[in-house]
N, CA and C atoms as an extended XYZ file, in Angstrom:
345
Properties=species:S:1:pos:R:3:atomname:S:1:resname:S:1:resid:I:1 pbc="F F F"
N        83.009       -4.005       18.740 N   MET     1
C        81.622       -3.927       18.317 CA  MET     1
C        81.569       -3.114       17.022 C   MET     1
N        80.854       -3.635       16.052 N   THR     2
C        80.740       -2.950       14.766 CA  THR     2
C        79.711       -1.832       14.864 C   THR     2
N        79.717       -0.977       13.856 N   TRP     3
C        78.767        0.142       13.877 CA  TRP     3
C        77.332       -0.348       13.752 C   TRP     3
N        77.118       -1.480       13.075 N   LYS     4
C        75.764       -2.039       12.932 CA  LYS     4
C        75.243       -2.550       14.273 C   LYS     4
N        76.081       -3.258       14.996 N   SER     5
C        75.631       -3.769       16.294 CA  SER     5
C        75.425       -2.625       17.284 C   SER     5
N        76.231       -1.578       17.181 N   THR     6
C        76.047       -0.398       18.032 CA  THR     6
C        74.714        0.275       17.714 C   THR     6
N        74.396        0.370       16.440 N   LEU     7
C        73.132        0.973       16.014 CA  LEU     7
C        71.939        0.152       16.500 C   LEU     7
N        72.015       -1.167       16.385 N   VAL     8
C        70.938       -2.043       16.851 CA  VAL     8
C        70.778       -1.915       18.362 C   VAL     8
N        71.877       -1.898       19.092 N   LEU     9
C        71.832       -1.756       20.547 CA  LEU     9
C        71.199       -0.420       20.941 C   LEU     9
N        71.572        0.646       20.253 N   ALA    10
C        70.999        1.965       20.534 CA  ALA    10
C        69.497        1.974       20.256 C   ALA    10
N        69.083        1.316       19.176 N   ALA    11
C        67.655        1.251       18.839 CA  ALA    11
C        66.879        0.475       19.900 C   ALA    11
N        67.436       -0.629       20.365 N   VAL    12
C        66.775       -1.429       21.403 CA  VAL    12
C        66.657       -0.627       22.694 C   VAL    12
N        67.723        0.042       23.092 N   ILE    13
C        67.688        0.868       24.312 CA  ILE    13
C        66.662        1.987       24.160 C   ILE    13
N        66.613        2.593       22.978 N   GLY    14
C        65.634        3.651       22.725 CA  GLY    14
C        64.201        3.153       22.834 C   GLY    14
N        63.935        1.979       22.282 N   LEU    15
C        62.584        1.402       22.364 CA  LEU    15
C        62.210        1.053       23.802 C   LEU    15
N        63.141        0.500       24.541 N   ILE    16
C        62.879        0.179       25.950 CA  ILE    16
C        62.561        1.451       26.730 C   ILE    16
N        63.339        2.503       26.501 N   ALA    17
C        63.096        3.774       27.195 CA  ALA    17
C        61.737        4.360       26.811 C   ALA    17
N        61.402        4.292       25.530 N   PHE    18
C        60.129        4.834       25.051 CA  PHE    18
C        58.946        4.113       25.687 C   PHE    18
N        58.959        2.779       25.639 N   PHE    19
C        57.842        2.020       26.205 CA  PHE    19
C        57.806        2.119       27.729 C   PHE    19
N        58.962        2.236       28.350 N   GLY    20
C        59.008        2.447       29.802 CA  GLY    20
C        58.355        3.764       30.183 C   GLY    20
N        58.611        4.802       29.388 N   ALA    21
C        57.996        6.109       29.646 CA  ALA    21
C        56.481        6.046       29.469 C   ALA    21
N        56.010        5.301       28.465 N   LEU    22
C        54.564        5.155       28.267 CA  LEU    22
C        53.902        4.473       29.460 C   LEU    22
N        54.517        3.414       29.951 N   VAL    23
C        53.974        2.691       31.106 CA  VAL    23
C        53.966        3.595       32.330 C   VAL    23
N        55.049        4.329       32.557 N   ALA    24
C        55.132        5.231       33.713 CA  ALA    24
C        54.083        6.331       33.620 C   ALA    24
N        53.859        6.855       32.420 N   GLN    25
C        52.860        7.911       32.238 CA  GLN    25
C        51.462        7.396       32.557 C   GLN    25
N        51.144        6.194       32.116 N   LYS    26
C        49.829        5.617       32.392 CA  LYS    26
C        49.655        5.379       33.889 C   LYS    26
N        50.691        4.873       34.555 N   ALA    27
C        50.619        4.639       36.002 CA  ALA    27
C        50.425        5.953       36.744 C   ALA    27
N        51.099        7.019       36.319 N   TRP    28
C        50.960        8.326       36.968 CA  TRP    28
C        49.538        8.852       36.801 C   TRP    28
N        48.972        8.704       35.612 N   ALA    29
C        47.603        9.175       35.368 CA  ALA    29
C        46.615        8.419       36.241 C   ALA    29
N        46.813        7.116       36.417 N   GLN    30
C        45.915        6.332       37.260 CA  GLN    30
C        46.074        6.708       38.723 C   GLN    30
N        47.277        7.023       39.170 N   ALA    31
C        47.522        7.367       40.567 CA  ALA    31
C        46.813        8.662       40.948 C   ALA    31
N        46.650        9.582       39.998 N   LYS    32
C        45.973       10.842       40.282 CA  LYS    32
C        44.490       10.633       40.538 C   LYS    32
N        43.941        9.571       40.028 N   GLY    33
C        42.528        9.299       40.234 CA  GLY    33
C        41.670        9.923       39.161 C   GLY    33
N        40.359        9.837       39.355 N   PRO    34
C        39.445       10.361       38.336 CA  PRO    34
C        39.495       11.884       38.245 C   PRO    34
N        38.975       12.382       37.156 N   ALA    35
C        38.914       13.828       36.951 CA  ALA    35
C        37.943       14.460       37.949 C   ALA    35
N        38.048       15.784       38.093 N   ASP    36
C        37.111       16.507       38.951 CA  ASP    36
C        35.690       16.265       38.456 C   ASP    36
N        34.750       16.278       39.373 N   PHE    37
C        33.350       16.174       38.984 CA  PHE    37
C        32.541       17.104       39.870 C   PHE    37
N        31.334       17.418       39.429 N   ASP    38
C        30.549       18.394       40.177 CA  ASP    38
C        29.204       17.822       40.601 C   ASP    38
N        28.687       18.450       41.650 N   PHE    39
C        27.384       18.113       42.219 CA  PHE    39
C        26.498       19.339       42.106 C   PHE    39
N        25.222       19.116       41.958 N   ASP    40
C        24.263       20.216       41.943 CA  ASP    40
C        24.075       20.700       43.372 C   ASP    40
N        24.515       21.910       43.646 N   GLY    41
C        24.381       22.485       44.980 CA  GLY    41
C        23.088       23.259       45.140 C   GLY    41
N        22.136       22.973       44.268 N   LYS    42
C        20.830       23.651       44.256 CA  LYS    42
C        21.054       25.163       44.138 C   LYS    42
N        20.399       25.972       44.937 N   GLY    43
C        20.522       27.425       44.847 CA  GLY    43
C        21.832       27.960       45.385 C   GLY    43
N        22.614       27.109       46.037 N   SER    44
C        23.879       27.556       46.624 CA  SER    44
C        25.029       27.539       45.628 C   SER    44
N        24.800       27.023       44.434 N   GLY    45
C        25.852       26.930       43.427 CA  GLY    45
C        26.427       25.532       43.377 C   GLY    45
N        26.942       25.173       42.206 N   LYS    46
C        27.461       23.813       42.052 CA  LYS    46
C        28.707       23.607       42.906 C   LYS    46
N        28.929       22.364       43.276 N   VAL    47
C        30.095       21.978       44.062 CA  VAL    47
C        31.003       21.165       43.149 C   VAL    47
N        32.240       21.618       42.991 N   VAL    48
C        33.218       20.890       42.196 CA  VAL    48
C        34.117       20.127       43.154 C   VAL    48
N        34.154       18.808       43.000 N   PHE    49
C        34.964       17.955       43.864 CA  PHE    49
C        36.257       17.595       43.148 C   PHE    49
N        37.382       17.923       43.762 N   SER    50
C        38.685       17.575       43.209 CA  SER    50
C        39.192       16.312       43.895 C   SER    50
N        39.107       15.193       43.197 N   HIS    51
C        39.600       13.925       43.736 CA  HIS    51
C        41.101       14.024       43.997 C   HIS    51
N        41.826       14.691       43.099 N   GLU    52
C        43.282       14.811       43.226 CA  GLU    52
C        43.670       15.556       44.505 C   GLU    52
N        43.009       16.675       44.790 N   LYS    53
C        43.329       17.446       46.008 CA  LYS    53
C        43.010       16.650       47.266 C   LYS    53
N        41.890       15.964       47.274 N   HIS    54
C        41.512       15.185       48.452 CA  HIS    54
C        42.438       13.987       48.642 C   HIS    54
N        42.817       13.327       47.555 N   ALA    55
C        43.712       12.169       47.649 CA  ALA    55
C        45.101       12.581       48.132 C   ALA    55
N        45.509       13.807       47.832 N   ALA    56
C        46.812       14.290       48.303 CA  ALA    56
C        46.821       14.433       49.825 C   ALA    56
N        45.679       14.756       50.403 N   LYS    57
C        45.583       14.918       51.861 CA  LYS    57
C        45.365       13.587       52.568 C   LYS    57
N        44.714       12.660       51.896 N   SER    58
C        44.409       11.352       52.474 CA  SER    58
C        44.624       10.294       51.393 C   SER    58
N        45.873        9.852       51.211 N   PRO    59
C        46.198        9.012       50.059 CA  PRO    59
C        45.641        7.590       50.069 C   PRO    59
N        45.177        7.096       51.206 N   LYS    60
C        44.606        5.747       51.226 CA  LYS    60
C        43.167        5.806       50.722 C   LYS    60
N        42.885        5.096       49.652 N   CYS    61
C        41.540        5.102       49.058 CA  CYS    61
C        40.469        4.749       50.086 C   CYS    61
N        40.790        3.792       50.963 N   THR    62
C        39.793        3.315       51.927 CA  THR    62
C        39.508        4.317       53.043 C   THR    62
N        40.278        5.407       53.121 N   ASP    63
C        39.940        6.449       54.098 CA  ASP    63
C        38.568        7.038       53.787 C   ASP    63
N        38.239        7.109       52.511 N   CYS    64
C        36.935        7.653       52.098 CA  CYS    64
C        36.030        6.568       51.522 C   CYS    64
N        36.588        5.814       50.578 N   HIS    65
C        35.780        4.794       49.908 CA  HIS    65
C        35.630        3.572       50.809 C   HIS    65
N        34.449        3.183       50.999 N   THR    66
C        33.957        2.073       51.834 CA  THR    66
C        33.776        2.472       53.292 C   THR    66
N        34.545        3.422       53.814 N   LYS    67
C        34.343        3.858       55.202 CA  LYS    67
C        33.331        5.002       55.260 C   LYS    67
N        33.616        6.084       54.570 N   VAL    68
C        32.755        7.272       54.602 CA  VAL    68
C        31.690        7.196       53.513 C   VAL    68
N        32.120        6.873       52.317 N   PHE    69
C        31.210        6.791       51.172 CA  PHE    69
C        31.096        5.331       50.762 C   PHE    69
N        30.011        4.699       51.155 N   LYS    70
C        29.789        3.287       50.842 CA  LYS    70
C        29.129        3.196       49.471 C   LYS    70
N        29.950        3.008       48.444 N   MET    71
C        29.421        2.997       47.087 CA  MET    71
C        30.254        2.081       46.213 C   MET    71
N        29.654        1.680       45.125 N   ALA    72
C        30.346        0.852       44.141 CA  ALA    72
C        31.109        1.757       43.185 C   ALA    72
N        32.091        1.206       42.494 N   LYS    73
C        32.894        1.966       41.544 CA  LYS    73
C        31.993        2.612       40.495 C   LYS    73
N        32.185        3.901       40.276 N   GLY    74
C        31.410        4.627       39.295 CA  GLY    74
C        30.095        5.176       39.817 C   GLY    74
N        29.704        4.771       41.002 N   GLN    75
C        28.448        5.228       41.603 CA  GLN    75
C        28.695        6.539       42.345 C   GLN    75
N        27.705        7.416       42.367 N   ARG    76
C        27.822        8.680       43.096 CA  ARG    76
C        26.859        8.682       44.261 C   ARG    76
N        27.320        9.205       45.374 N   THR    77
C        26.505        9.288       46.576 CA  THR    77
C        25.714       10.588       46.563 C   THR    77
N        24.455       10.531       46.928 N   ALA    78
C        23.650       11.746       47.065 CA  ALA    78
C        24.125       12.472       48.323 C   ALA    78
N        24.473       13.730       48.178 N   LEU    79
C        24.994       14.499       49.311 CA  LEU    79
C        23.964       15.504       49.789 C   LEU    79
N        23.803       15.581       51.096 N   LYS    80
C        22.863       16.526       51.697 CA  LYS    80
C        23.580       17.273       52.814 C   LYS    80
N        23.386       18.588       52.867 N   MET    81
C        24.013       19.401       53.912 CA  MET    81
C        23.580       18.939       55.296 C   MET    81
N        22.340       18.502       55.442 N   ALA    82
C        21.860       18.033       56.751 CA  ALA    82
C        22.712       16.867       57.243 C   ALA    82
N        23.081       15.957       56.336 N   ASP    83
C        23.946       14.833       56.703 CA  ASP    83
C        25.347       15.320       57.061 C   ASP    83
N        25.874       16.236       56.264 N   MET    84
C        27.221       16.755       56.530 CA  MET    84
C        27.288       17.458       57.879 C   MET    84
N        26.234       18.189       58.214 N   ASN    85
C        26.204       18.916       59.492 CA  ASN    85
C        26.171       17.987       60.699 C   ASN    85
N        25.824       16.718       60.483 N   THR    86
C        25.838       15.743       61.582 CA  THR    86
C        27.063       14.828       61.503 C   THR    86
N        28.074       15.241       60.714 N   GLY    87
C        29.324       14.492       60.655 CA  GLY    87
C        29.345       13.334       59.687 C   GLY    87
N        28.403       13.306       58.760 N   GLN    88
C        28.386       12.248       57.749 CA  GLN    88
C        28.922       12.802       56.430 C   GLN    88
N        29.215       11.918       55.500 N   ALA    89
C        29.710       12.289       54.170 CA  ALA    89
C        30.888       13.262       54.311 C   ALA    89
N        30.845       14.394       53.633 N   CYS    90
C        31.949       15.362       53.678 CA  CYS    90
C        32.209       15.852       55.101 C   CYS    90
N        31.148       15.899       55.914 N   GLY    91
C        31.266       16.364       57.296 CA  GLY    91
C        32.122       15.472       58.174 C   GLY    91
N        32.445       14.264       57.704 N   THR    92
C        33.327       13.376       58.458 CA  THR    92
C        34.681       14.036       58.666 C   THR    92
N        35.229       14.633       57.633 N   CYS    93
C        36.522       15.324       57.735 CA  CYS    93
C        36.353       16.832       57.858 C   CYS    93
N        35.337       17.368       57.201 N   HIS    94
C        35.115       18.816       57.240 CA  HIS    94
C        34.338       19.160       58.510 C   HIS    94
N        35.048       18.982       59.635 N   ASP    95
C        34.467       19.142       60.970 CA  ASP    95
C        35.067       20.313       61.746 C   ASP    95
N        35.960       21.074       61.105 N   GLY    96
C        36.622       22.182       61.786 CA  GLY    96
C        37.919       21.770       62.454 C   GLY    96
N        38.194       20.481       62.511 N   LYS    97
C        39.441       19.980       63.106 CA  LYS    97
C        40.333       19.389       62.017 C   LYS    97
N        39.818       18.408       61.309 N   THR    98
C        40.579       17.764       60.237 CA  THR    98
C        40.679       18.691       59.029 C   THR    98
N        39.583       19.322       58.690 N   ALA    99
C        39.505       20.285       57.582 CA  ALA    99
C        38.460       21.332       57.959 C   ALA    99
N        38.358       22.381       57.169 N   PHE   100
C        37.404       23.449       57.492 CA  PHE   100
C        36.003       22.877       57.695 C   PHE   100
N        35.227       23.527       58.542 N   SER   101
C        33.907       23.024       58.912 CA  SER   101
C        32.834       23.366       57.883 C   SER   101
N        31.977       22.385       57.594 N   VAL   102
C        30.833       22.631       56.715 CA  VAL   102
C        29.754       23.438       57.437 C   VAL   102
N        29.827       23.514       58.751 N   LYS   103
C        28.812       24.236       59.528 CA  LYS   103
C        29.031       25.746       59.519 C   LYS   103
N        30.265       26.190       59.276 N   ASP   104
C        30.596       27.615       59.293 CA  ASP   104
C        30.229       28.231       57.944 C   ASP   104
N        29.254       29.131       57.938 N   GLN   105
C        28.780       29.720       56.680 CA  GLN   105
C        29.855       30.538       55.966 C   GLN   105
N        30.904       30.920       56.674 N   ALA   106
C        32.008       31.638       56.031 CA  ALA   106
C        32.758       30.729       55.053 C   ALA   106
N        32.562       29.427       55.167 N   ASN   107
C        33.255       28.461       54.311 CA  ASN   107
C        32.447       28.010       53.100 C   ASN   107
N        31.229       28.479       52.948 N   CYS   108
C        30.354       27.996       51.865 CA  CYS   108
C        31.021       28.078       50.494 C   CYS   108
N        31.677       29.209       50.209 N   THR   109
C        32.247       29.411       48.875 CA  THR   109
C        33.512       28.587       48.632 C   THR   109
N        33.997       27.884       49.641 N   LYS   110
C        35.134       26.989       49.421 CA  LYS   110
C        34.699       25.778       48.603 C   LYS   110
N        33.421       25.457       48.651 N   CYS   111
C        32.884       24.327       47.881 CA  CYS   111
C        31.881       24.784       46.827 C   CYS   111
N        30.976       25.668       47.206 N   HIS   112
C        29.896       26.105       46.312 CA  HIS   112
C        30.370       27.251       45.431 C   HIS   112
N        30.219       27.065       44.120 N   LYS   113
C        30.625       28.085       43.143 CA  LYS   113
C        29.405       28.494       42.328 C   LYS   113
N        29.040       29.760       42.447 N   LYS   114
C        27.916       30.267       41.648 CA  LYS   114
C        28.427       30.640       40.269 C   LYS   114
N        27.633       30.344       39.256 N   SER   115
C        28.055       30.610       37.863 CA  SER   115
C        28.026       32.072       37.548 C   SER   115
């Protein structure tokens, strides 16, 4: 093999590796899900929802989407503590068994952050 063909082969391998890394990076970013978003917690302080943390505990999208939160892509569900206290919305998992309970006032600051 001549030095020219070796150089061309090295360039092709380099380009394949570069574009492969770009594709892998995009797939990794999509797997993490959307960025954190917040809800107005009224006087209790805003609630910041980490999609990444929740997806790590329950990696199947349908565990929450379509079963617990019936919404279209990009739509946000109105959340009410009264619903959560009866086992709906966040209260489906935050029941004191699967995850910390929304009913225990000692847990309020785990979700609600005052500015």
